[in-house]
N, C-alpha and C positions, 0 to 999 in steps of 0.2 A: 450618114454615119450609122453603122449598124449598132444593134444593142450590145453586141459583144465588145465593140470598141469603147462604147460608153461605160460599160461595166469595168473595163480595164483602166480607164482614165480616172474614175472616181476615187479609188484608193490612193492613186498618186496625188490627186488634188487635195484629198483630206490630209495626207502626210505633209504636203507642202504648206498648207494653211496652218496646221498645228505647229510645225517647226517655225514658221514665221511669227506666230503669236508668242512662242517661247522666247524667240530672240528679241522681240519688240518690247515685251513687258516682263522682264524677269522679276520675280518676287524676292524682295529683300527680307531676309530672315530677321525676326525681331531680336533686337539686342537686349539681352536680359539685364544689362548694366544701366540702361537708360533711366529707369525709375530709381535705382539705387544711387546714381549720380545726383539726381535731384534731391534725394535724401541727405547726401553729404553737403550739398550747396545750401540747402534751406536754413540750417542753424546759423551759418555765417551771414546770410541775407537778413534773417530776423534780428541777429545781434547788431548789425550795422543800423538797421531801421530803428531799433529801440534806443541805441546809445548815441546815434548821430541825427537822424532825420526827425524823430519825434521831439527831442529837445530843441532843435532848430525851429520847428513849427511852433512850439510852445513859447520860445523866446520872441519870435516874430509877433505872436498874438499879444504877449505882455507889452511889447514896445508900443502897441496901440491902446494901451490902457494906463490908468493910474492905479498903482498897487504898492502897498507898503509891507506886504508879507502877511497881513492879517485880513480876514474877511474875503470878500469877492472882488476881483479886478473891476474897475469902472472904465467903460469904454470912453476914450478921449480922441480917437482918430490919430492924426499926425501931430498932435500938440507936443508930444515928447520930442519929435524931430525938429520942430520949430524952436523949442526951448534949447535943444542941443546946439543948433547952429547959431543961436543968438548969444551963447555963453562964451565970453572971451577966453576963459580957461580951456574950453574945448578946442578952440582955434590954436592955442598954445600947445596943446597935446598933439594936435595934427602936425604942427611944425616940428616939434621934438621927435615925433615918430619918423618924419621924413629925414631928419638929421641922423637918426639911428640907421635908417636904410642906407643912406650914403656912406656913413662911417663904417658900417659893417661890411659893405662891399669893398671899400678902399683899404681898410686896415687888416682885419683877419684874413680875408681872401687874398689880398695882395701879398702880405707877409708870408702866408702859407705857401703861395706859389713860389716866392723867393727861396724859402727854406727847402722846398722840394727840389728846386733847380740846383741849389748849391750842394745838397747832400745826395743827389740822385746817383751819381757815378762814383762817389767817394767810398773808399774802403772804410767800413765801419760806419756808414751813413745812418744805419738803423739806430745805432746808439746815440748819434748826434740828434736825431729827431725825437728820441724818447723823452727828453726833458720838456719839449714843447707839448707832448701828448699827455703827460701826467695831469695837468690841470683840468683836462676835459672830463676826468673822473669825478670832479667836484660838482656839486649842485650850484645853481645860480645864487641861491641864498648864501651858500658857503663862500663863493667868490666875493659876494657883497660884503660879508663880515671881514674877510681878510683885507680887502682893499679899503674898507672903512677904517680899519686900524692903521693902515699905511697913510691915508690921505686926510684923516680928521685933523682938526686943529691941534697943534702941538703933538701930532702923531709921529710915526716912524720917519716919514719923508721929511717933515719939518725939522725934526731933531737931527737927521743926517745932514741936511743943508746948513743948519745952525753950526754944526761941527766944522764946516768949511767957511764960516763967517757970513753966511747968507741968512739974514734974519727977516727981511721983508719978503715973505712968501705969499702967494695968492691964497685965498680961502677956497680950496679945491672943491669942496662939496657944497659951498654956499653960493658962490657967484655963478650966475647963468650967463651964457651957455657953457661956461667952463665945466660945471658939474656934469653936464651931459657928455662933454668930450672925454673927461677922465673915466666916466662909466663905460664909454665905448672902448677905451683903451683897456679897461679891466676885462671887458667881454672878449677883446682880441687876445688877451693873455690866456683866456680859457679856450678859445676857438681856433687859434693858429695851428695847433698840433693836428687836429682832425682834418683840417683843410690841407695841410702839408702831406698827410698820409694819403688822402684821396688823389692829390696831384701826383704823388710818387707812384701810385698804382697806375695812373694814366701814362706817366712817362715810361714805366717798365713795360707797358703793353705796346709801345711804339716799335715797329720792326727795325732791325739794325741796318738793313740794306739802304734805305733812304738816308739815314744818318751818315753812313760811311760814304755814300756817293756825294752828299753835300760837303763833307769834310775834304774829300778829294778835290772838289771844285773850289775849295778855299773858304767855305762858309764856316765861321766859328763865332762864338759869343753871341752878340745881339742879332747878327744876321742869321745864324743858325736857329735861334729861338723864333725870330719873326717869320722865317721862310718855311721851317719844317716843324718845330716843336709846337708852336702856338696853333697852327691849323689842325694838327692832329690831336691837340688837347681840347678843341672846341666842344665836342660832345660832352666830355666830363665837366668842362667849365660851365656849360649850360646847367648841369645838375647842381653843381656847387653854388653857383650864383642864385639859382631858383630857390634852393633850400635856405640860403642866407637872407633872401628877400622876405620869405614867409616868416622866418624866425625873428627878424628885426621888426616886422610889423606887429608882432604880438609880444614884444619885450615887456616883461613884468617883474620877474623875480629879482633881478640884480638891482633894478631901480628901487623896488620896495626894500631891499636889504641895505642899500647905501644911503638914499636920501628920502625915501617914502614920498617921492614926488616934490619935495620942498627945495628951497624954502617957499612956503605957500604952495603954489602949484607950478613953480617955475620949471621943474624937470619932469613933470608928469608925461607919460605916454598914453596912448589911447587905451591900452589894456589896463593900466593903473587907474585911469579915470573911470572906466567901466566898473572896476572892482570897488572903488570908493563910493560911487553913486549907488551901487547895488547893495553892498554889504556894510558900508559905514553909515551912509545917509538913509538907507532903507528906501531908496527911490528905484524900485524894481522896474518900473516902466521906462524911466529915463536910462537906467543902466542897460536894459534890454535894447533900447534904441541905439545906444552906442555900440553894443555887441553886434547888432545887425549891420550897422555902418561899417564896423571893422571887418566883418565877414565879407561884405560886398567889395570893400577895397582890396582885401587879400585875394579874393577870387579874380577880380578884374586885373590886378597886377600879375597874377600867375598866368591867366589866359593870354594877356597881351605879350608877356615875355615869351611864353611857349610859342605863340603864333609868330613872333618875330624870329625866333630861333628856327622854326620849321621853314619859314619863308626864305631865310638866308641859306639854309641847308639845300633847299631845292632851287635856289637861284631865282626866286620870284621877285 
């Protein structure tokens, strides 16, 4: 090969190599918004850490100490958890909380679904759902005050029954577990409306074509609900049931407003037991142990429920 040919090929090779490098590793221009995005995210992360994670860590630490709110906490290890599990009142609170979970799923969620189904396609259904939605604007303490007036001894309900000649009435807020049952019904009065609203939104999002095809095939009533409506409502139902489970596990305000956990500790829930041990008895270590236990139970119930829903969704 002559020197002229070599000279001619070198520029071609340099051009080919440089073009290959340009194609292989294109330089990405720096995004000027990367750092500003971190600046927008940082306040939210710091807020969550300060308001959620730091109190959780402090509560976990207190659960391993004996502390009455004065002086320095004294390290006792797992003694608070042993005392908590040996307390018969705590076991009763666990059972009452489980009763709240079951009752909240059956009554407000079930009735809410029924109201949504009955008013979904009715003309003026919005106005029929409105009375169920109004109590949701009240606080739990407000609901407790209203229903205490109705259910207390010689209250509105007893007087109404006496007008019909029924004098031998139960002690609604005294006898257990009747007092827990009537409080669940009071919670249902408050929560039916929002559940009906959520289910109505889900029903309105269902395409009309499958419904029309099912009706042509003769599916109506229960068969239409079981074959078409319920499967299409499952994603929304998972959300409603999940929220109901979490809310029932931390039930506090309506019990405090109606019975204060009485008589004795017969109607206490875990949240109310935690409150009494911490702020009434000044047993901050024991109250923190109950708070940690309730947090673990709530997280475990949420994770197990979500995993079951995801598994059924993917057919696992």
